[in-house]
TORKOL-4160 file (C-alpha; in steps of 0.2 Angstrom, whole numbers, padded with zeros to 4 digits, m for minus):
397
<pt num="1" X="0460" Y="0430" Z="0927"/>
<pt num="2" X="0475" Y="0416" Z="0931"/>
<pt num="3" X="0460" Y="0407" Z="0940"/>
<pt num="4" X="0448" Y="0412" Z="0926"/>
<pt num="5" X="0462" Y="0405" Z="0913"/>
<pt num="6" X="0466" Y="0389" Z="0925"/>
<pt num="7" X="0449" Y="0384" Z="0926"/>
<pt num="8" X="0443" Y="0384" Z="0909"/>
<pt num="9" X="0458" Y="0372" Z="0907"/>
<pt num="10" X="0449" Y="0358" Z="0919"/>
<pt num="11" X="0462" Y="0364" Z="0934"/>
<pt num="12" X="0456" Y="0365" Z="0953"/>
<pt num="13" X="0456" Y="0382" Z="0957"/>
<pt num="14" X="0458" Y="0389" Z="0977"/>
<pt num="15" X="0461" Y="0410" Z="0976"/>
<pt num="16" X="0468" Y="0414" Z="0994"/>
<pt num="17" X="0463" Y="0433" Z="0997"/>
<pt num="18" X="0472" Y="0443" Z="1013"/>
<pt num="19" X="0454" Y="0456" Z="1013"/>
<pt num="20" X="0437" Y="0450" Z="1018"/>
<pt num="21" X="0434" Y="0452" Z="0999"/>
<pt num="22" X="0439" Y="0450" Z="0983"/>
<pt num="23" X="0444" Y="0467" Z="0972"/>
<pt num="24" X="0444" Y="0480" Z="0983"/>
<pt num="25" X="0459" Y="0488" Z="0975"/>
<pt num="26" X="0447" Y="0485" Z="0957"/>
<pt num="27" X="0433" Y="0494" Z="0967"/>
<pt num="28" X="0443" Y="0508" Z="0973"/>
<pt num="29" X="0450" Y="0512" Z="0954"/>
<pt num="30" X="0434" Y="0512" Z="0949"/>
<pt num="31" X="0427" Y="0526" Z="0961"/>
<pt num="32" X="0431" Y="0538" Z="0947"/>
<pt num="33" X="0426" Y="0528" Z="0933"/>
<pt num="34" X="0434" Y="0512" Z="0930"/>
<pt num="35" X="0446" Y="0515" Z="0916"/>
<pt num="36" X="0450" Y="0497" Z="0910"/>
<pt num="37" X="0460" Y="0500" Z="0895"/>
<pt num="38" X="0463" Y="0511" Z="0882"/>
<pt num="39" X="0459" Y="0513" Z="0862"/>
<pt num="40" X="0475" Y="0520" Z="0855"/>
<pt num="41" X="0485" Y="0508" Z="0844"/>
<pt num="42" X="0493" Y="0492" Z="0849"/>
<pt num="43" X="0509" Y="0499" Z="0843"/>
<pt num="44" X="0506" Y="0516" Z="0853"/>
<pt num="45" X="0501" Y="0507" Z="0866"/>
<pt num="46" X="0514" Y="0496" Z="0871"/>
<pt num="47" X="0524" Y="0510" Z="0872"/>
<pt num="48" X="0519" Y="0516" Z="0889"/>
<pt num="49" X="0528" Y="0503" Z="0897"/>
<pt num="50" X="0545" Y="0505" Z="0908"/>
<pt num="51" X="0555" Y="0493" Z="0916"/>
<pt num="52" X="0552" Y="0478" Z="0906"/>
<pt num="53" X="0543" Y="0486" Z="0889"/>
<pt num="54" X="0549" Y="0470" Z="0878"/>
<pt num="55" X="0541" Y="0457" Z="0892"/>
<pt num="56" X="0524" Y="0466" Z="0893"/>
<pt num="57" X="0523" Y="0467" Z="0875"/>
<pt num="58" X="0525" Y="0449" Z="0874"/>
<pt num="59" X="0509" Y="0449" Z="0889"/>
<pt num="60" X="0498" Y="0461" Z="0879"/>
<pt num="61" X="0502" Y="0451" Z="0863"/>
<pt num="62" X="0491" Y="0438" Z="0868"/>
<pt num="63" X="0478" Y="0447" Z="0877"/>
<pt num="64" X="0479" Y="0467" Z="0872"/>
<pt num="65" X="0466" Y="0480" Z="0874"/>
<pt num="66" X="0455" Y="0475" Z="0860"/>
<pt num="67" X="0454" Y="0455" Z="0870"/>
<pt num="68" X="0452" Y="0466" Z="0885"/>
<pt num="69" X="0438" Y="0474" Z="0880"/>
<pt num="70" X="0428" Y="0456" Z="0874"/>
<pt num="71" X="0433" Y="0451" Z="0891"/>
<pt num="72" X="0422" Y="0462" Z="0897"/>
<pt num="73" X="0408" Y="0460" Z="0883"/>
<pt num="74" X="0408" Y="0444" Z="0887"/>
<pt num="75" X="0404" Y="0447" Z="0904"/>
<pt num="76" X="0388" Y="0455" Z="0897"/>
<pt num="77" X="0396" Y="0473" Z="0901"/>
<pt num="78" X="0395" Y="0486" Z="0886"/>
<pt num="79" X="0410" Y="0498" Z="0886"/>
<pt num="80" X="0414" Y="0514" Z="0878"/>
<pt num="81" X="0430" Y="0525" Z="0872"/>
<pt num="82" X="0431" Y="0541" Z="0881"/>
<pt num="83" X="0434" Y="0557" Z="0871"/>
<pt num="84" X="0454" Y="0556" Z="0879"/>
<pt num="85" X="0456" Y="0536" Z="0871"/>
<pt num="86" X="0452" Y="0529" Z="0888"/>
<pt num="87" X="0440" Y="0515" Z="0889"/>
<pt num="88" X="0426" Y="0512" Z="0902"/>
<pt num="89" X="0413" Y="0500" Z="0905"/>
<pt num="90" X="0396" Y="0507" Z="0902"/>
<pt num="91" X="0390" Y="0515" Z="0919"/>
<pt num="92" X="0409" Y="0518" Z="0922"/>
<pt num="93" X="0407" Y="0508" Z="0939"/>
<pt num="94" X="0418" Y="0493" Z="0946"/>
<pt num="95" X="0404" Y="0484" Z="0956"/>
<pt num="96" X="0395" Y="0477" Z="0943"/>
<pt num="97" X="0409" Y="0470" Z="0932"/>
<pt num="98" X="0416" Y="0462" Z="0947"/>
<pt num="99" X="0400" Y="0454" Z="0953"/>
<pt num="100" X="0397" Y="0447" Z="0936"/>
<pt num="101" X="0418" Y="0440" Z="0935"/>
<pt num="102" X="0413" Y="0433" Z="0953"/>
<pt num="103" X="0398" Y="0422" Z="0949"/>
<pt num="104" X="0408" Y="0417" Z="0933"/>
<pt num="105" X="0422" Y="0410" Z="0941"/>
<pt num="106" X="0410" Y="0404" Z="0955"/>
<pt num="107" X="0400" Y="0394" Z="0941"/>
<pt num="108" X="0417" Y="0389" Z="0936"/>
<pt num="109" X="0422" Y="0379" Z="0954"/>
<pt num="110" X="0433" Y="0391" Z="0957"/>
<pt num="111" X="0434" Y="0391" Z="0979"/>
<pt num="112" X="0437" Y="0408" Z="0986"/>
<pt num="113" X="0444" Y="0409" Z="1003"/>
<pt num="114" X="0445" Y="0426" Z="1010"/>
<pt num="115" X="0454" Y="0431" Z="1027"/>
<pt num="116" X="0470" Y="0421" Z="1022"/>
<pt num="117" X="0485" Y="0430" Z="1019"/>
<pt num="118" X="0499" Y="0422" Z="1014"/>
<pt num="119" X="0515" Y="0419" Z="1028"/>
<pt num="120" X="0526" Y="0406" Z="1016"/>
<pt num="121" X="0529" Y="0389" Z="1014"/>
<pt num="122" X="0530" Y="0373" Z="1028"/>
<pt num="123" X="0548" Y="0363" Z="1026"/>
<pt num="124" X="0538" Y="0352" Z="1014"/>
<pt num="125" X="0533" Y="0365" Z="1003"/>
<pt num="126" X="0515" Y="0369" Z="1007"/>
<pt num="127" X="0508" Y="0385" Z="1009"/>
<pt num="128" X="0505" Y="0394" Z="1026"/>
<pt num="129" X="0491" Y="0406" Z="1028"/>
<pt num="130" X="0488" Y="0418" Z="1044"/>
<pt num="131" X="0469" Y="0417" Z="1046"/>
<pt num="132" X="0458" Y="0422" Z="1059"/>
<pt num="133" X="0456" Y="0405" Z="1066"/>
<pt num="134" X="0473" Y="0404" Z="1065"/>
<pt num="135" X="0485" Y="0395" Z="1054"/>
<pt num="136" X="0482" Y="0384" Z="1039"/>
<pt num="137" X="0492" Y="0376" Z="1028"/>
<pt num="138" X="0487" Y="0370" Z="1009"/>
<pt num="139" X="0499" Y="0360" Z="0997"/>
<pt num="140" X="0495" Y="0364" Z="0977"/>
<pt num="141" X="0504" Y="0357" Z="0959"/>
<pt num="142" X="0506" Y="0375" Z="0954"/>
<pt num="143" X="0505" Y="0391" Z="0963"/>
<pt num="144" X="0503" Y="0409" Z="0956"/>
<pt num="145" X="0507" Y="0423" Z="0968"/>
<pt num="146" X="0496" Y="0440" Z="0963"/>
<pt num="147" X="0501" Y="0451" Z="0980"/>
<pt num="148" X="0500" Y="0468" Z="0973"/>
<pt num="149" X="0513" Y="0483" Z="0974"/>
<pt num="150" X="0516" Y="0492" Z="0992"/>
<pt num="151" X="0504" Y="0505" Z="0989"/>
<pt num="152" X="0484" Y="0508" Z="0995"/>
<pt num="153" X="0489" Y="0494" Z="1011"/>
<pt num="154" X="0473" Y="0495" Z="1019"/>
<pt num="155" X="0466" Y="0489" Z="1004"/>
<pt num="156" X="0478" Y="0474" Z="1004"/>
<pt num="157" X="0493" Y="0480" Z="0995"/>
<pt num="158" X="0507" Y="0481" Z="1010"/>
<pt num="159" X="0521" Y="0473" Z="1000"/>
<pt num="160" X="0525" Y="0462" Z="1015"/>
<pt num="161" X="0528" Y="0449" Z="1005"/>
<pt num="162" X="0546" Y="0452" Z="1001"/>
<pt num="163" X="0555" Y="0447" Z="1014"/>
<pt num="164" X="0546" Y="0430" Z="1012"/>
<pt num="165" X="0551" Y="0429" Z="0994"/>
<pt num="166" X="0569" Y="0436" Z="0998"/>
<pt num="167" X="0573" Y="0420" Z="1011"/>
<pt num="168" X="0568" Y="0409" Z="0996"/>
<pt num="169" X="0582" Y="0418" Z="0987"/>
<pt num="170" X="0570" Y="0427" Z="0974"/>
<pt num="171" X="0580" Y="0442" Z="0967"/>
<pt num="172" X="0569" Y="0458" Z="0971"/>
<pt num="173" X="0570" Y="0478" Z="0966"/>
<pt num="174" X="0564" Y="0491" Z="0978"/>
<pt num="175" X="0546" Y="0495" Z="0977"/>
<pt num="176" X="0546" Y="0514" Z="0973"/>
<pt num="177" X="0527" Y="0524" Z="0971"/>
<pt num="178" X="0523" Y="0528" Z="0954"/>
<pt num="179" X="0508" Y="0539" Z="0946"/>
<pt num="180" X="0509" Y="0549" Z="0963"/>
<pt num="181" X="0511" Y="0566" Z="0968"/>
<pt num="182" X="0528" Y="0576" Z="0971"/>
<pt num="183" X="0532" Y="0587" Z="0987"/>
<pt num="184" X="0538" Y="0605" Z="0986"/>
<pt num="185" X="0541" Y="0617" Z="1000"/>
<pt num="186" X="0525" Y="0630" Z="0995"/>
<pt num="187" X="0525" Y="0644" Z="1008"/>
<pt num="188" X="0511" Y="0642" Z="1023"/>
<pt num="189" X="0501" Y="0653" Z="1016"/>
<pt num="190" X="0499" Y="0649" Z="0998"/>
<pt num="191" X="0497" Y="0630" Z="1005"/>
<pt num="192" X="0483" Y="0636" Z="1014"/>
<pt num="193" X="0475" Y="0645" Z="1000"/>
<pt num="194" X="0477" Y="0635" Z="0986"/>
<pt num="195" X="0478" Y="0617" Z="0991"/>
<pt num="196" X="0465" Y="0608" Z="0980"/>
<pt num="197" X="0465" Y="0620" Z="0967"/>
<pt num="198" X="0469" Y="0613" Z="0950"/>
<pt num="199" X="0478" Y="0620" Z="0936"/>
<pt num="200" X="0471" Y="0619" Z="0921"/>
<pt num="201" X="0479" Y="0618" Z="0904"/>
<pt num="202" X="0498" Y="0620" Z="0911"/>
<pt num="203" X="0514" Y="0612" Z="0902"/>
<pt num="204" X="0527" Y="0604" Z="0913"/>
<pt num="205" X="0545" Y="0603" Z="0906"/>
<pt num="206" X="0562" Y="0594" Z="0914"/>
<pt num="207" X="0579" Y="0587" Z="0911"/>
<pt num="208" X="0576" Y="0568" Z="0915"/>
<pt num="209" X="0591" Y="0556" Z="0921"/>
<pt num="210" X="0596" Y="0552" Z="0904"/>
<pt num="211" X="0599" Y="0571" Z="0899"/>
<pt num="212" X="0585" Y="0569" Z="0888"/>
<pt num="213" X="0570" Y="0586" Z="0888"/>
<pt num="214" X="0553" Y="0581" Z="0894"/>
<pt num="215" X="0537" Y="0590" Z="0891"/>
<pt num="216" X="0520" Y="0588" Z="0893"/>
<pt num="217" X="0503" Y="0597" Z="0894"/>
<pt num="218" X="0488" Y="0593" Z="0903"/>
<pt num="219" X="0480" Y="0598" Z="0919"/>
<pt num="220" X="0486" Y="0595" Z="0939"/>
<pt num="221" X="0482" Y="0598" Z="0956"/>
<pt num="222" X="0490" Y="0609" Z="0971"/>
<pt num="223" X="0491" Y="0601" Z="0987"/>
<pt num="224" X="0496" Y="0604" Z="1003"/>
<pt num="225" X="0515" Y="0596" Z="0998"/>
<pt num="226" X="0516" Y="0601" Z="0981"/>
<pt num="227" X="0508" Y="0593" Z="0965"/>
<pt num="228" X="0497" Y="0578" Z="0960"/>
<pt num="229" X="0485" Y="0574" Z="0946"/>
<pt num="230" X="0484" Y="0567" Z="0927"/>
<pt num="231" X="0500" Y="0576" Z="0920"/>
<pt num="232" X="0510" Y="0573" Z="0935"/>
<pt num="233" X="0506" Y="0556" Z="0935"/>
<pt num="234" X="0509" Y="0554" Z="0917"/>
<pt num="235" X="0527" Y="0559" Z="0922"/>
<pt num="236" X="0531" Y="0553" Z="0938"/>
<pt num="237" X="0542" Y="0537" Z="0934"/>
<pt num="238" X="0555" Y="0551" Z="0923"/>
<pt num="239" X="0552" Y="0564" Z="0937"/>
<pt num="240" X="0557" Y="0547" Z="0953"/>
<pt num="241" X="0571" Y="0544" Z="0941"/>
<pt num="242" X="0577" Y="0560" Z="0941"/>
<pt num="243" X="0574" Y="0565" Z="0959"/>
<pt num="244" X="0584" Y="0551" Z="0962"/>
<pt num="245" X="0598" Y="0555" Z="0951"/>
<pt num="246" X="0599" Y="0573" Z="0959"/>
<pt num="247" X="0591" Y="0573" Z="0976"/>
<pt num="248" X="0580" Y="0587" Z="0968"/>
<pt num="249" X="0575" Y="0591" Z="0952"/>
<pt num="250" X="0569" Y="0610" Z="0945"/>
<pt num="251" X="0555" Y="0608" Z="0934"/>
<pt num="252" X="0546" Y="0623" Z="0924"/>
<pt num="253" X="0528" Y="0624" Z="0922"/>
<pt num="254" X="0520" Y="0635" Z="0909"/>
<pt num="255" X="0505" Y="0643" Z="0915"/>
<pt num="256" X="0499" Y="0649" Z="0897"/>
<pt num="257" X="0505" Y="0637" Z="0885"/>
<pt num="258" X="0494" Y="0642" Z="0872"/>
<pt num="259" X="0502" Y="0660" Z="0871"/>
<pt num="260" X="0519" Y="0667" Z="0867"/>
<pt num="261" X="0532" Y="0676" Z="0880"/>
<pt num="262" X="0531" Y="0690" Z="0867"/>
<pt num="263" X="0512" Y="0692" Z="0868"/>
<pt num="264" X="0511" Y="0689" Z="0883"/>
<pt num="265" X="0523" Y="0703" Z="0888"/>
<pt num="266" X="0514" Y="0715" Z="0877"/>
<pt num="267" X="0495" Y="0712" Z="0885"/>
<pt num="268" X="0504" Y="0715" Z="0901"/>
<pt num="269" X="0514" Y="0732" Z="0896"/>
<pt num="270" X="0497" Y="0740" Z="0893"/>
<pt num="271" X="0493" Y="0756" Z="0904"/>
<pt num="272" X="0484" Y="0752" Z="0918"/>
<pt num="273" X="0480" Y="0766" Z="0924"/>
<pt num="274" X="0471" Y="0768" Z="0942"/>
<pt num="275" X="0471" Y="0748" Z="0942"/>
<pt num="276" X="0479" Y="0737" Z="0953"/>
<pt num="277" X="0491" Y="0727" Z="0945"/>
<pt num="278" X="0481" Y="0710" Z="0952"/>
<pt num="279" X="0465" Y="0718" Z="0941"/>
<pt num="280" X="0477" Y="0722" Z="0925"/>
<pt num="281" X="0485" Y="0704" Z="0926"/>
<pt num="282" X="0467" Y="0698" Z="0928"/>
<pt num="283" X="0459" Y="0708" Z="0913"/>
<pt num="284" X="0474" Y="0708" Z="0902"/>
<pt num="285" X="0480" Y="0690" Z="0904"/>
<pt num="286" X="0466" Y="0682" Z="0912"/>
<pt num="287" X="0479" Y="0678" Z="0927"/>
<pt num="288" X="0471" Y="0676" Z="0945"/>
<pt num="289" X="0470" Y="0662" Z="0956"/>
<pt num="290" X="0480" Y="0651" Z="0959"/>
<pt num="291" X="0491" Y="0652" Z="0942"/>
<pt num="292" X="0493" Y="0671" Z="0952"/>
<pt num="293" X="0496" Y="0664" Z="0967"/>
<pt num="294" X="0513" Y="0654" Z="0961"/>
<pt num="295" X="0519" Y="0669" Z="0951"/>
<pt num="296" X="0518" Y="0676" Z="0968"/>
<pt num="297" X="0528" Y="0663" Z="0975"/>
<pt num="298" X="0543" Y="0666" Z="0967"/>
<pt num="299" X="0544" Y="0685" Z="0959"/>
<pt num="300" X="0544" Y="0699" Z="0971"/>
<pt num="301" X="0533" Y="0714" Z="0966"/>
<pt num="302" X="0544" Y="0724" Z="0957"/>
<pt num="303" X="0546" Y="0710" Z="0947"/>
<pt num="304" X="0527" Y="0705" Z="0944"/>
<pt num="305" X="0526" Y="0722" Z="0937"/>
<pt num="306" X="0540" Y="0720" Z="0924"/>
<pt num="307" X="0530" Y="0713" Z="0910"/>
<pt num="308" X="0546" Y="0704" Z="0902"/>
<pt num="309" X="0551" Y="0696" Z="0919"/>
<pt num="310" X="0531" Y="0692" Z="0920"/>
<pt num="311" X="0529" Y="0684" Z="0904"/>
<pt num="312" X="0544" Y="0673" Z="0906"/>
<pt num="313" X="0541" Y="0666" Z="0923"/>
<pt num="314" X="0523" Y="0660" Z="0917"/>
<pt num="315" X="0532" Y="0651" Z="0901"/>
<pt num="316" X="0543" Y="0645" Z="0914"/>
<pt num="317" X="0539" Y="0645" Z="0931"/>
<pt num="318" X="0554" Y="0635" Z="0940"/>
<pt num="319" X="0546" Y="0623" Z="0954"/>
<pt num="320" X="0560" Y="0613" Z="0964"/>
<pt num="321" X="0555" Y="0593" Z="0967"/>
<pt num="322" X="0562" Y="0586" Z="0983"/>
<pt num="323" X="0554" Y="0568" Z="0984"/>
<pt num="324" X="0540" Y="0557" Z="0978"/>
<pt num="325" X="0524" Y="0556" Z="0990"/>
<pt num="326" X="0525" Y="0542" Z="1002"/>
<pt num="327" X="0522" Y="0525" Z="0994"/>
<pt num="328" X="0505" Y="0521" Z="1001"/>
<pt num="329" X="0498" Y="0537" Z="0993"/>
<pt num="330" X="0503" Y="0533" Z="0976"/>
<pt num="331" X="0491" Y="0524" Z="0962"/>
<pt num="332" X="0503" Y="0509" Z="0957"/>
<pt num="333" X="0521" Y="0506" Z="0963"/>
<pt num="334" X="0536" Y="0501" Z="0951"/>
<pt num="335" X="0549" Y="0488" Z="0958"/>
<pt num="336" X="0545" Y="0470" Z="0965"/>
<pt num="337" X="0553" Y="0453" Z="0960"/>
<pt num="338" X="0567" Y="0455" Z="0946"/>
<pt num="339" X="0560" Y="0449" Z="0928"/>
<pt num="340" X="0576" Y="0441" Z="0925"/>
<pt num="341" X="0571" Y="0429" Z="0940"/>
<pt num="342" X="0557" Y="0420" Z="0927"/>
<pt num="343" X="0554" Y="0412" Z="0914"/>
<pt num="344" X="0544" Y="0415" Z="0899"/>
<pt num="345" X="0529" Y="0408" Z="0908"/>
<pt num="346" X="0530" Y="0419" Z="0925"/>
<pt num="347" X="0540" Y="0404" Z="0933"/>
<pt num="348" X="0552" Y="0408" Z="0947"/>
<pt num="349" X="0569" Y="0401" Z="0943"/>
<pt num="350" X="0572" Y="0401" Z="0962"/>
<pt num="351" X="0555" Y="0391" Z="0966"/>
<pt num="352" X="0550" Y="0378" Z="0953"/>
<pt num="353" X="0530" Y="0378" Z="0952"/>
<pt num="354" X="0527" Y="0396" Z="0959"/>
<pt num="355" X="0523" Y="0410" Z="0947"/>
<pt num="356" X="0521" Y="0429" Z="0948"/>
<pt num="357" X="0510" Y="0439" Z="0941"/>
<pt num="358" X="0502" Y="0459" Z="0941"/>
<pt num="359" X="0510" Y="0474" Z="0950"/>
<pt num="360" X="0520" Y="0463" Z="0961"/>
<pt num="361" X="0533" Y="0461" Z="0947"/>
<pt num="362" X="0545" Y="0475" Z="0942"/>
<pt num="363" X="0537" Y="0483" Z="0928"/>
<pt num="364" X="0529" Y="0503" Z="0929"/>
<pt num="365" X="0516" Y="0512" Z="0917"/>
<pt num="366" X="0504" Y="0526" Z="0918"/>
<pt num="367" X="0488" Y="0525" Z="0923"/>
<pt num="368" X="0474" Y="0525" Z="0907"/>
<pt num="369" X="0471" Y="0509" Z="0908"/>
<pt num="370" X="0488" Y="0501" Z="0906"/>
<pt num="371" X="0491" Y="0495" Z="0920"/>
<pt num="372" X="0475" Y="0485" Z="0923"/>
<pt num="373" X="0476" Y="0480" Z="0905"/>
<pt num="374" X="0496" Y="0471" Z="0907"/>
<pt num="375" X="0490" Y="0465" Z="0927"/>
<pt num="376" X="0475" Y="0455" Z="0916"/>
<pt num="377" X="0487" Y="0451" Z="0901"/>
<pt num="378" X="0501" Y="0444" Z="0913"/>
<pt num="379" X="0490" Y="0434" Z="0923"/>
<pt num="380" X="0487" Y="0425" Z="0907"/>
<pt num="381" X="0501" Y="0420" Z="0904"/>
<pt num="382" X="0506" Y="0413" Z="0921"/>
<pt num="383" X="0491" Y="0403" Z="0920"/>
<pt num="384" X="0497" Y="0396" Z="0905"/>
<pt num="385" X="0515" Y="0394" Z="0912"/>
<pt num="386" X="0506" Y="0386" Z="0925"/>
<pt num="387" X="0498" Y="0374" Z="0914"/>
<pt num="388" X="0512" Y="0369" Z="0906"/>
<pt num="389" X="0520" Y="0365" Z="0923"/>
<pt num="390" X="0506" Y="0354" Z="0926"/>
<pt num="391" X="0507" Y="0346" Z="0908"/>
<pt num="392" X="0487" Y="0352" Z="0906"/>
<pt num="393" X="0482" Y="0360" Z="0888"/>
<pt num="394" X="0476" Y="0379" Z="0887"/>
<pt num="395" X="0460" Y="0383" Z="0884"/>
<pt num="396" X="0454" Y="0388" Z="0867"/>
<pt num="397" X="0448" Y="0402" Z="0871"/>
C-alpha cells in the first residue's frame, strides 16, 4: 500500500521482498475466505484496537473500512458483507485481488526485487540485502519498513528485524502471540478423542488483568493442547495479559448459554428409569460428544449424577489456561516498534527518513478484517510521511 501511494505521487519505488513472491501471508489469510474489513460503524470499528487505539484511529480516519472496499472495487473486484458483518471479495479468494494489485503496481513503475532479505545498513546509510547471489546494497532517499510481526515464519514474518532496529536505537516492545490458541492440560484420553472437535454455542467468562469481568459467546475448537478458534481469538489479548499477570488463568466455559442453571437441573432430575446416565443426559439435555467429555474432565461419576452440580458445571465449567501457544502458530502478533519512537507520519525518531508500517508496530486487533484494514491504512500514513520527508505533494486519490 505504501508503494502504491508513493508511486501515485510520481516517486520511483523499489520493493524488496524477502520471499520468492510477494503477499504470501495475504494468500494464507485468504485460504478460508479473505476477510478484508468489517461493515460495522466506524465508531464501533475503531474500538477493536488495543495498545495504540488513538494512533490507529488516526490512520483509519484517512483510510477506513469504506475506503478499503472502494479500493478493492477499484481493482475490479466486487465485495459483499457476510452474515457476521465481515466483508469479503466476491469469490472469497485472495489470489485474484493480489494479481490485480501487482499488475497495477507494475503499471505504475514499481519494481519488485524478490529474495532480498534486509540485513541492516552500511556505514554510509545504504540498505543491505542478503540475496541468493550474495550481499547487495541499495541507496534510497526514504525507506518504508513493513517487515511483519513474528508469526508464520515460513511465510516471511519471523521477527528477525528486531536486533537490527534495536542496534539503531529503536525502542521495541517484545513480540507476543495474538489471535492464538491457549494451552490447558487435558487428560490424554480426552485429547485423543476430541482434538479437532468444535464447541458451538458456548460462552467464555473470566476476570481480566484489570479486574474487569469479560464474557463472550461464540464457538471454539478443542485441540491436543487446549483451545483455539474464533471465540478464543477474539479474547486472546485479554487472556494473554491476564495469564501474564497471574501466571495462569481459570476461565469459565458456559456449555449451554441459552439455558438457565435451574432449567438444566430440572431436566437432569427427570426420572431416567433403566437408561444409562449418558443416554439420559443426551435425551434430556442434548448433552453428548465433546461437551459431555468436558464434564467428565472435571466431575466424578457421582457428581455427574447430581442434577444441581451438573447444571452448575454446565453453566461454569472451569478450565485453567497456562500459556498462549507458540508465537509461530499465532495468526498475528502484538508488540514490535514502540509508537512513541515514531512521529505522526510513522518516521523513526532514531532514524530520520525511515518509516515503519504494518504488523511490526506495537498495536493489536482481533481477526475480522481489523488487522488488514489497519495495515493498509498505516501503509498509506507511512507513505504520506515519506512524501513529506521528500518534499513531494501527496496524490489527490
